C-alpha positions as CSV (number, residue, x, y, z in Angstrom):
1,X,-4.8,-11.2,2.0
2,X,-2.4,-14.2,2.4
3,X,-4.8,-16.7,0.8
4,X,-5.4,-14.4,-2.1
5,X,-1.7,-13.7,-2.8
6,X,-0.9,-17.4,-2.5
7,X,-2.7,-17.8,-5.8
8,X,0.0,-15.8,-7.6
9,X,-0.9,-12.0,-7.8
10,X,1.1,-9.2,-6.4
11,X,-1.0,-6.6,-4.5
12,X,-1.1,-3.4,-6.5
13,X,-3.0,-1.0,-4.2
14,X,-2.9,2.7,-3.8
15,X,-3.7,2.5,-0.1
16,X,-1.6,4.8,2.1
17,X,-1.9,2.8,5.4
18,X,0.3,-0.1,4.3
19,X,-2.4,-2.8,4.5
20,X,-1.9,-3.9,0.9
21,X,-5.6,-3.3,0.2
22,X,-8.0,-0.4,0.1
23,X,-10.7,0.0,2.8
24,X,-14.0,1.4,1.5
25,X,-16.4,3.6,3.4
26,X,-18.5,0.6,4.4
27,X,-15.4,-1.2,5.8
28,X,-15.2,-3.6,2.9
29,X,-11.8,-4.2,1.5
30,X,-10.6,-4.3,-2.2
31,X,-7.4,-6.0,-3.1
32,X,-6.2,-4.8,-6.5
33,X,-3.6,-7.2,-8.0
34,X,-1.4,-7.5,-11.0
35,X,-0.2,-10.7,-12.5
36,X,3.4,-10.1,-13.8
37,X,3.2,-13.1,-16.2
38,X,-0.5,-12.9,-16.9
39,X,-3.1,-15.5,-15.8
40,X,-2.5,-18.9,-17.3
41,X,-5.9,-20.4,-16.4
42,X,-8.4,-17.7,-15.4
43,X,-11.3,-20.2,-14.7
44,X,-9.1,-22.2,-12.3
45,X,-8.0,-19.0,-10.6
46,X,-11.6,-17.9,-10.2
47,X,-12.5,-21.3,-8.7
48,X,-9.6,-21.0,-6.2
49,X,-10.5,-17.5,-5.2
50,X,-14.2,-18.4,-4.8
51,X,-13.2,-21.1,-2.3
52,X,-11.8,-18.4,0.1
53,X,-14.4,-17.8,2.8
54,X,-15.6,-14.1,2.9
55,X,-14.3,-13.3,-0.6
56,X,-17.3,-11.9,-2.4
57,X,-16.1,-11.5,-6.0
58,X,-12.9,-12.0,-8.0
59,X,-13.5,-9.6,-10.8
60,X,-12.5,-12.1,-13.4
61,X,-16.1,-12.8,-14.6
62,X,-15.1,-16.0,-16.5
63,X,-17.7,-17.3,-19.0
64,X,-20.0,-14.3,-18.8
65,X,-19.2,-12.4,-22.1
66,X,-19.6,-13.6,-25.6
67,X,-17.5,-10.8,-27.0
68,X,-14.4,-9.2,-25.6
69,X,-13.0,-5.9,-26.8
70,X,-9.5,-5.1,-25.7
71,X,-8.2,-1.6,-26.0
72,X,-4.5,-0.7,-26.3
73,X,-2.5,2.4,-25.4
74,X,-2.5,3.6,-29.0
75,X,-6.3,3.7,-29.3
76,X,-6.5,0.5,-31.3
77,X,-8.8,-2.4,-30.4
78,X,-8.9,-6.1,-30.7
79,X,-12.2,-8.0,-30.7
80,X,-12.4,-11.6,-29.6
81,X,-15.5,-13.7,-29.8
82,X,-16.2,-16.9,-27.9
83,X,-16.4,-19.9,-30.1
84,X,-19.9,-21.3,-30.5
């Protein structure tokens, strides 16, 4: 938890036991985080998180999609395509 939060996020978990993360039925842990100011360099953050022993996935998925569809609260969407 400390190594993850040292990269900038604030834990944003709904756990009720005060750990700062959610424990799943198989004893794995999920740390949901929010970034108050956004993520300046997602690929760099993903590299830092990937270097933490035992961390399986960051959930950032950098470089995997060619098209990104962003939905807003009003039901509108924004489509971003990766440059060729």
